[in-house]
C-alpha positions in Angstrom: 42.1 98.4 122.6 40.9 101.3 124.9 40.8 104.7 123.2 43.5 106.1 125.6 45.8 103.3 124.8 45.3 103.6 121.1 46.0 107.4 121.3 49.2 106.7 123.2 50.3 104.0 120.8 49.7 106.2 117.7 51.6 109.1 119.4 54.6 106.9 120.2 54.6 105.4 116.8 54.4 108.7 114.9 56.8 110.6 117.1 59.5 108.0 117.8 59.2 105.4 115.1 58.0 102.6 117.4 57.8 99.4 115.5 54.3 98.2 115.2 53.1 94.8 116.3 52.0 92.2 113.8 49.3 94.2 112.1 47.5 91.1 110.8 46.5 89.9 114.3 42.8 90.5 113.8 42.6 89.0 110.3 40.9 85.6 109.6 43.9 83.8 108.1 41.9 81.1 106.4 39.6 83.6 104.8 42.6 85.8 103.8 44.5 83.0 102.2 41.4 81.9 100.2 40.7 85.4 98.9 44.4 86.0 97.9 44.8 82.6 96.3 41.8 83.1 94.1 43.0 86.6 93.1 46.5 85.4 92.2 45.1 82.5 90.3 43.0 84.8 88.2 46.0 87.0 87.3 48.2 84.0 86.5 45.6 81.9 84.5 43.4 84.6 82.9 45.0 88.0 83.2 48.5 87.4 82.0 49.4 87.0 78.3 51.9 84.7 76.8 54.5 87.6 76.7 54.1 88.1 80.5 52.2 91.4 80.2 48.9 92.2 81.8 46.7 94.7 80.0 49.6 95.9 77.8 47.3 98.3 76.0 47.7 100.7 78.9 51.5 100.2 79.1 53.5 98.3 81.6 52.0 99.6 84.8 49.4 96.9 85.4 52.1 94.2 85.0 54.3 95.9 87.6 51.4 96.2 90.0 50.4 92.6 89.6 53.9 91.2 90.0 54.5 93.4 93.1 51.3 92.1 94.6 52.3 88.5 93.9 55.8 89.0 95.4 54.3 90.6 98.6 52.1 87.6 99.0 55.0 85.2 98.9 54.8 84.0 95.3 58.2 82.5 94.2 60.4 84.1 91.7 60.1 81.1 89.4 56.3 81.1 89.4 55.1 82.0 85.9 53.2 85.0 87.0 56.3 86.5 88.5 59.0 85.1 86.2 57.2 86.0 83.0 56.1 89.4 84.4 59.6 90.3 85.4 60.9 89.4 82.0 58.3 91.6 80.4 59.2 94.5 82.7 62.9 94.1 81.9 61.9 94.3 78.3 60.6 97.9 78.6 63.6 99.3 80.4 64.8 102.2 78.3 68.3 103.6 77.6 67.3 106.7 79.6 66.8 104.6 82.7 63.0 104.7 82.6 60.8 101.6 82.9 57.9 102.3 80.6 56.1 101.2 77.5 54.2 104.5 77.0 55.8 107.9 76.7 52.6 109.4 78.1 53.0 107.5 81.4 56.8 107.6 81.9 56.7 108.6 85.6 53.8 106.4 86.7 55.1 103.3 84.9 58.7 103.8 86.0 57.7 104.3 89.6 55.6 101.2 89.8 58.4 99.4 87.9 60.8 100.5 90.6 58.4 99.2 93.3 58.2 95.8 91.5 62.0 95.4 90.9 62.8 96.5 94.4 60.5 93.8 95.7 62.1 91.2 93.4 65.6 92.4 94.5 64.6 91.8 98.1 63.2 88.4 97.4 66.3 87.3 95.3 68.8 88.8 97.8 71.5 89.0 95.1 71.2 92.6 93.9 70.2 91.5 90.4 68.3 94.7 89.7 70.6 97.2 91.5 71.9 98.9 88.3 68.4 99.0 86.8 67.0 100.5 89.9 69.8 103.1 90.2 69.2 104.2 86.7 65.4 104.3 87.1 65.7 106.4 90.3 67.9 108.9 88.4 65.3 109.0 85.6 62.2 109.7 87.8 64.0 112.2 90.1 64.9 114.1 86.9 61.3 114.4 85.9 60.4 116.4 89.1 59.5 120.0 88.6 62.4 122.0 90.1 64.8 119.2 90.1 67.2 121.0 87.8 66.6 124.5 89.2 64.4 125.7 86.4 61.8 127.0 88.9 62.1 127.8 92.6 60.0 126.9 95.6 57.7 129.9 94.9 56.3 128.2 91.8 53.1 126.3 92.8 54.2 123.3 90.7 57.6 123.0 92.5 58.3 119.5 93.7 55.5 117.8 91.8 55.5 115.4 88.9 53.0 114.4 86.3 52.3 111.3 84.3 55.1 111.8 81.8 57.2 114.3 83.7 57.1 118.0 84.0 53.7 118.7 82.5 51.0 119.6 85.0 52.0 117.7 88.2 49.4 116.0 90.4 49.4 114.4 93.8 48.9 110.9 92.5 52.0 110.8 90.4 54.0 112.7 93.1 52.9 110.1 95.7 54.0 107.3 93.3 57.4 109.0 93.1 57.6 109.0 96.9 56.5 105.4 97.0 59.2 104.4 94.6 61.9 106.2 96.5 60.6 104.6 99.8 60.8 101.2 98.1 64.5 101.9 97.6 65.0 102.9 101.2 65.7 106.5 100.3 66.1 108.6 103.4 63.4 111.2 104.2 65.9 114.1 104.0 66.7 113.3 100.3 66.3 116.5 98.2 63.8 114.9 95.9 61.6 113.9 98.8 61.8 117.3 100.4 60.9 119.0 97.2 58.0 116.7 96.8 56.9 117.6 100.4 56.4 121.2 99.3 54.1 120.1 96.5 52.2 117.6 98.7 51.6 120.3 101.3 50.1 122.6 98.7 47.6 119.8 97.8 46.2 119.8 101.4 43.1 121.6 102.5 44.9 123.3 105.4 45.3 126.9 106.2 48.9 126.9 107.3 52.3 128.3 106.4 52.9 125.3 104.2 50.2 126.0 101.7 50.4 129.5 100.1 47.8 128.7 97.3 44.5 130.6 97.3 42.7 127.3 98.1 44.4 126.6 101.5 41.7 127.9 103.8 38.5 127.6 101.7 37.8 124.0 102.9 40.4 123.6 105.6 39.4 120.1 106.6 42.9 118.5 106.5 42.2 116.3 103.5 43.9 116.4 100.1 43.0 117.0 96.5 44.4 115.8 93.2 45.8 118.8 91.4 46.4 122.5 92.0 44.4 124.3 89.3 44.5 127.9 88.4 41.8 130.0 90.1 40.2 130.6 86.7 39.7 126.9 86.2 37.9 126.6 89.5 35.8 129.7 88.9 34.7 128.4 85.5 33.3 125.3 87.2 34.8 122.0 88.3 33.4 118.7 89.6 36.0 118.9 92.3 35.2 122.5 93.4 33.1 123.5 96.4 30.5 126.3 96.4 33.0 128.9 97.7 35.7 128.0 95.1 37.6 125.6 97.2 38.8 122.1 96.3 37.0 119.0 97.7 39.1 116.6 99.7 38.6 112.9 98.9 39.7 109.5 100.1 42.3 108.2 97.8 44.2 111.5 97.7 43.9 112.0 101.4 45.4 108.6 102.2 48.1 109.2 99.5 48.8 112.6 101.0 49.1 111.3 104.6 51.4 108.5 103.5 53.5 111.0 101.6 53.9 113.1 104.7 55.1 110.1 106.6 57.6 109.1 103.9 58.9 112.7 104.0 59.7 112.4 107.7 56.8 114.2 109.3 55.4 113.1 112.6 52.2 113.6 114.5 53.3 116.9 116.1 53.4 118.4 112.6 50.0 120.2 111.8 49.8 118.6 108.4 50.0 115.0 109.7 47.7 115.8 112.5 45.1 117.4 110.2 45.3 114.5 107.8 44.7 111.9 110.5 41.7 113.9 111.7 40.3 113.9 108.2 40.8 110.1 108.0 39.1 109.6 111.3 36.1 111.5 110.2 35.8 109.9 106.7 36.6 106.2 107.4 35.0 103.8 104.9 35.7 100.5 103.2 32.6 100.7 101.1 33.4 103.8 99.0 36.1 106.2 98.1 35.0 109.1 100.3 34.1 112.1 98.2 34.2 110.0 95.0 31.8 107.1 95.6 32.8 104.2 93.4 35.2 106.2 91.2 38.7 105.0 91.7 37.5 102.6 94.4 40.3 100.0 94.0 43.0 102.6 93.8 41.5 103.9 97.0 41.7 100.5 98.7 45.4 100.4 98.0 46.0 103.9 99.4 43.7 103.1 102.4 45.9 100.1 103.2 49.3 101.7 102.7 48.2 104.9 104.5 47.0 103.2 107.6 50.0 100.8 107.6 52.1 104.0 107.6 50.2 105.1 110.7 51.5 102.0 112.5 48.4 100.7 114.3 46.0 97.8 113.5 43.2 99.9 115.1 41.8 103.2 114.0 39.7 105.3 116.3 37.1 107.2 114.2 35.5 110.5 115.0 32.5 108.8 116.6 34.7 107.1 119.2 34.5 103.7 117.6 37.6 101.5 117.2 38.0 99.9 113.8 40.2 96.9 113.1 40.8 98.3 109.6 42.6 95.2 108.2 39.6 93.0 109.2 37.2 95.5 107.7 39.2 95.7 104.5 39.4 91.9 104.1 35.7 91.5 104.8 34.8 94.1 102.1 37.1 92.7 99.5 36.0 89.2 100.1 32.4 90.2 99.7 32.9 91.9 96.3 35.4 89.4 94.8 34.0 87.7 91.7 33.6 83.9 91.4 36.6 83.7 89.1 38.8 85.4 91.7 39.0 88.8 90.1 37.7 92.2 91.2 36.3 94.8 88.8 34.7 98.2 89.1 31.5 98.9 87.3 32.6 102.5 87.2 34.9 102.8 84.2 36.7 105.9 85.3 40.5 105.5 85.5 40.3 102.1 83.8 39.1 100.2 86.8 36.6 98.3 84.7 39.8 96.3 83.7 39.8 93.3 86.1 43.6 93.0 85.8 44.1 96.5 87.3 41.3 96.2 89.9 42.6 92.8 91.0 46.2 94.0 91.3 45.1 97.0 93.4 42.9 94.7 95.6 45.8 92.3 96.2 48.2 95.1 96.9 45.7 96.5 99.5 45.4 93.0 101.1 49.2 92.9 101.4 48.9 95.5 104.1 46.9 92.9 106.1 49.6 90.3 106.0 52.9 91.9 106.8 54.6 93.4 109.8 55.1 97.1 109.2 57.2 99.7 111.0 56.7 103.5 111.1 59.4 105.2 109.1 58.9 108.8 110.4 61.2 108.8 113.3 62.5 112.4 113.0 60.1 115.2 113.8 59.7 118.2 111.5 60.3 121.5 113.4 
């Protein structure tokens, strides 16, 4: 696709919500099916326990991710991986509406649980999880900082959410909240989403009226960072800090941030979305998590796929003028690093990605964005 045509297509998609073409047009279907089949077989035959759970030592989140991936790849509701997994997830639904096995991970587990049950609801077509989803939505929206008016928009943590709720919020958990609400077709003008947009904007390295933190202009590259620390924390030394006391942007958070902007209704004419896309175009990679190397690599693959799907085009023009068929690139890299037994695993143990169940679930979720028709959801510009 010529660069001018690509630019026009992205502009139309992001400004007017133009439905994208079949994004999988460049993908080798035989290769894709082989990789996915092996990955699903690993989860079904090796990863899943008799009780339906995968890696229960870290809660219910891996089970939800695995079942969501399976459903997106067309696995039937009565397949053991899905049926046993859904039963296990149903078993951790709490009276407070949350879907979690660990108090420490209440937001994260409930959000990925919502994504899973929403996918199952769509597959079943009978509304079987409507009530559970309604209660879970109320639970996670109640965890958001500022949801009950305890702090106002002037608080730097306003709109964010953390692993278990209102302790220190971060962009990862906040983006999971937005992903869960998006899975339930929540409109962009929903108060929870708009509160989250305030926090997401403060996690962007962008000198603008939307980021009033002291870090906004120190890097100013349009990318995103994980958490808004105190200035003292940065000054005392941090692996995420730059020499001038700014916060380094990196891949998984920048794709998460961009996707979150889209889900909140922003369009390409908004400076936040424009700056985020520019960062993505300058830091394109399927071989590493830019700014983090192999740390969180499989989490990155999932945000890479979901973020570029939200952009609405099968081709990304990078800063050097090259056009990348990103789905084909993603498939090729994941096929190359897949293990003989069908799994994926990260040699870097950070964030538990040395667990093949987690890495494989993320890889399959990433591949789901190479197989479905997606539409842009940001059809209302932000003034």
